[in-house]
C-alpha positions as CSV (number, residue, x, y, z in Angstrom):
1,M,95.3,18.7,156.8
2,A,99.1,18.2,155.5
3,A,102.3,19.7,156.4
4,S,105.8,18.9,155.4
5,K,108.1,16.3,156.8
6,A,111.1,18.4,156.6
7,A,112.5,20.2,159.8
8,M,115.1,22.7,158.2
9,R,117.3,25.5,159.6
10,G,118.0,27.8,156.7
11,A,119.4,25.3,154.2
12,T,119.9,22.4,156.1
13,I,117.3,19.5,156.5
14,L,117.7,18.4,160.7
15,K,114.9,16.0,160.4
16,A,113.2,14.2,157.4
17,S,110.3,12.8,159.5
18,D,108.9,15.9,161.5
19,D,105.1,16.0,162.4
20,K,104.1,19.8,162.1
21,T,100.4,18.9,163.7
22,R,99.2,18.8,167.3
23,E,95.9,17.0,168.3
24,L,94.0,19.3,170.4
25,T,90.7,17.7,170.6
26,K,89.1,14.4,169.3
27,H,87.9,16.3,166.4
28,T,90.6,19.5,166.2
29,L,94.2,19.5,164.6
30,M,96.6,22.0,164.3
31,A,99.4,22.5,161.9
32,Y,102.0,25.0,162.4
33,S,104.9,26.8,160.7
34,G,107.4,29.4,162.0
35,E,110.4,29.7,164.2
36,A,111.4,26.4,165.3
37,G,111.3,26.8,169.2
38,D,108.4,28.8,169.2
39,T,106.1,26.6,167.1
40,V,106.6,23.6,169.3
41,Q,106.4,25.8,172.7
42,F,103.1,27.4,171.5
43,A,101.6,24.4,169.9
44,E,102.2,22.5,173.6
45,Y,100.7,25.5,175.4
46,V,97.6,25.7,173.3
47,Q,97.4,21.8,173.4
48,A,97.6,21.9,177.4
49,N,95.2,24.6,178.0
50,V,92.5,23.2,175.9
51,A,93.2,19.9,177.4
52,L,92.5,21.5,180.8
53,Y,89.5,23.1,179.8
54,S,88.1,19.7,178.7
55,M,89.0,18.3,182.0
56,R,87.4,20.9,184.2
57,N,84.3,21.2,182.2
58,D,83.6,17.7,181.0
59,T,83.3,19.1,177.4
60,D,85.5,19.8,174.5
61,L,85.6,23.0,172.7
62,G,84.6,23.0,169.0
63,P,86.8,24.3,166.3
64,G,85.6,27.7,166.2
65,A,86.5,28.4,170.2
66,V,89.6,26.6,169.7
67,A,90.4,29.2,167.2
68,S,89.6,32.0,169.2
69,F,91.5,31.1,172.2
70,T,94.6,30.7,169.8
71,R,94.3,33.8,168.2
72,S,93.7,35.7,172.0
73,E,96.9,34.0,173.0
74,L,98.8,35.2,170.0
75,A,97.6,38.8,170.3
76,R,98.5,38.8,173.8
77,S,102.0,37.4,173.2
78,L,102.2,39.8,170.2
79,R,102.1,42.9,172.8
80,S,105.0,41.2,175.1
81,R,108.5,41.7,175.0
82,S,108.6,37.8,173.5
83,P,106.3,37.3,170.8
84,Y,105.3,34.2,168.9
85,M,106.5,33.8,165.7
86,V,104.1,31.2,164.3
87,N,101.7,30.5,161.7
88,L,98.8,28.3,162.2
89,L,96.3,26.7,160.4
90,L,93.5,25.1,162.5
91,G,90.8,22.7,161.4
92,G,88.3,20.3,162.5
93,W,84.9,18.8,162.6
94,D,81.9,21.1,164.3
95,V,79.4,19.0,165.9
96,L,77.3,21.8,166.5
97,G,77.3,23.4,162.9
98,G,76.1,22.1,159.5
99,K,72.1,21.7,158.6
100,D,69.3,21.1,160.9
101,V,68.1,17.6,160.1
102,E,65.1,15.6,162.1
103,V,65.9,12.7,164.0
104,E,63.8,10.4,166.5
105,S,63.5,12.0,169.8
106,E,65.5,10.3,172.2
107,T,65.1,9.6,176.1
108,K,67.3,11.8,178.3
109,E,69.2,8.8,179.2
110,G,69.9,7.8,175.6
111,K,71.2,11.0,174.5
112,E,75.1,10.9,173.8
113,G,77.6,13.6,174.0
114,G,77.9,15.7,170.5
115,S,75.3,18.1,168.9
116,D,72.5,19.5,170.8
117,A,68.9,18.3,170.0
118,Q,65.7,19.7,171.0
119,D,62.1,18.5,170.4
120,G,60.4,19.6,167.1
121,K,57.2,18.4,165.6
122,N,55.6,15.3,165.5
123,G,57.7,14.1,168.3
124,K,60.9,14.4,166.6
125,A,64.3,16.0,167.3
126,I,66.3,18.7,165.4
127,K,69.8,17.9,165.5
128,K,72.7,19.3,163.8
129,T,74.3,17.4,161.0
130,G,77.9,18.6,161.8
131,C,80.5,20.6,159.5
132,A,83.9,20.9,158.6
133,R,85.6,24.2,159.6
134,L,89.0,25.4,158.7
135,Y,91.1,28.6,160.1
136,W,93.8,30.4,158.9
137,I,96.0,32.3,161.8
138,D,98.9,34.4,161.3
139,Y,101.9,35.6,163.7
140,L,99.9,39.1,164.0
141,A,97.0,37.1,165.3
142,S,95.4,37.6,162.4
143,Q,92.3,35.0,162.0
144,A,89.9,34.1,159.0
145,E,87.7,30.9,158.6
146,V,88.5,29.6,154.8
147,P,87.6,26.7,152.6
148,Y,91.5,26.2,151.9
149,A,94.5,27.9,152.9
150,A,98.2,27.3,153.1
151,H,101.4,28.8,154.9
152,G,105.2,29.1,154.1
153,Y,106.6,28.7,150.8
154,A,103.5,26.5,149.9
155,Q,101.2,29.0,149.7
156,Y,103.1,30.9,146.6
157,Y,102.6,27.8,144.5
158,C,99.5,25.8,145.7
159,L,96.8,29.0,146.3
160,S,96.1,29.1,142.9
161,I,95.8,25.5,142.2
162,L,93.5,25.4,145.1
163,D,91.7,28.5,143.7
164,K,90.8,26.8,140.7
165,H,89.9,23.5,141.5
166,H,88.3,23.8,145.0
167,H,84.7,23.7,145.1
168,P,82.2,23.3,148.2
169,D,80.9,19.9,147.4
170,I,84.3,18.3,146.9
171,D,84.5,15.0,148.5
172,F,87.6,13.1,150.2
173,D,88.6,11.4,146.7
174,Q,88.8,14.7,145.0
175,G,90.5,16.2,148.0
176,M,93.5,13.5,147.8
177,K,93.7,14.4,144.0
178,L,94.0,18.1,144.7
179,L,96.6,17.8,147.6
180,K,98.6,15.8,145.1
181,M,98.5,18.4,142.7
182,C,100.1,20.7,144.7
183,S,102.8,18.4,146.2
184,D,103.6,17.7,142.5
185,E,103.8,21.6,141.9
186,L,106.0,22.0,145.0
187,K,108.3,19.5,143.8
188,R,108.2,20.7,140.3
189,R,109.2,24.6,141.5
190,L,110.9,24.6,145.0
191,P,114.5,23.8,144.7
192,I,114.7,21.9,148.2
193,D,113.4,18.4,149.1
194,F,110.5,18.9,151.7
195,K,110.8,15.2,152.2
196,G,106.6,14.2,151.5
197,L,103.8,15.0,153.5
198,V,102.1,14.2,156.9
199,V,98.3,13.9,155.9
200,K,95.4,13.8,158.8
201,V,91.9,14.0,158.3
202,M,89.2,15.3,160.5
203,T,85.8,13.7,160.4
204,K,82.6,13.0,162.8
205,D,84.5,10.1,163.8
206,G,87.7,12.0,165.1
207,I,91.2,12.4,163.7
208,R,93.1,9.9,161.7
209,E,96.6,10.0,159.6
210,V,96.2,8.6,156.2
211,E,99.2,7.1,153.7
212,F,99.9,9.5,151.2
213,D,102.4,8.4,148.5
214,D,104.4,10.9,146.6
215,S,107.3,9.2,145.4
216,A,106.5,9.2,141.5
217,P,108.7,11.4,139.5
218,V,107.2,15.0,138.3
219,K,108.3,16.0,135.1
220,S,109.8,19.4,135.0
221,A,107.5,22.7,133.6
């Protein structure tokens, strides 16, 4: 998941190292765009409520549950006197998703948190492999699970590239090359400098930030 580093008001860049993402759980990340005050306030509200749920129930919500909660809160604010003008991308690693695989059965004491395991045939257990999830949510509280998405001005330039080059079996290196293609297209087409990208990756091991060098000059169209 990537977001521009530029915090802007109109045509003025106020900050060149802004992070428009919030880590909601160990495996779930939210990126936002929209009105400056609304975005930060709503992101912190969702982050605090997800953390409260985890403390009360001693378990983390999955990406799908977090997306449903976020959409419901946006729908509620939409019907109030002060709706949030926020567009969101919410992604993460779903430990309860993916394919079923057979693993050696574990004792009750040896099981760790994560995907559920049920007794299968021949004394083995069935366990989920986990899978990546991405949810697109807009300020009108519309939600959709998608393989790729974009918000803001980037959607006008990047969605066609993603539509052409993305495929279900894409790996990390191919994904970074595709992101570089989108970044180059934005630098080529946009009349403003978006100050580079903050790039974060969600895996079964958690969320990590990766270095993304887009300082190379781009030839004009």
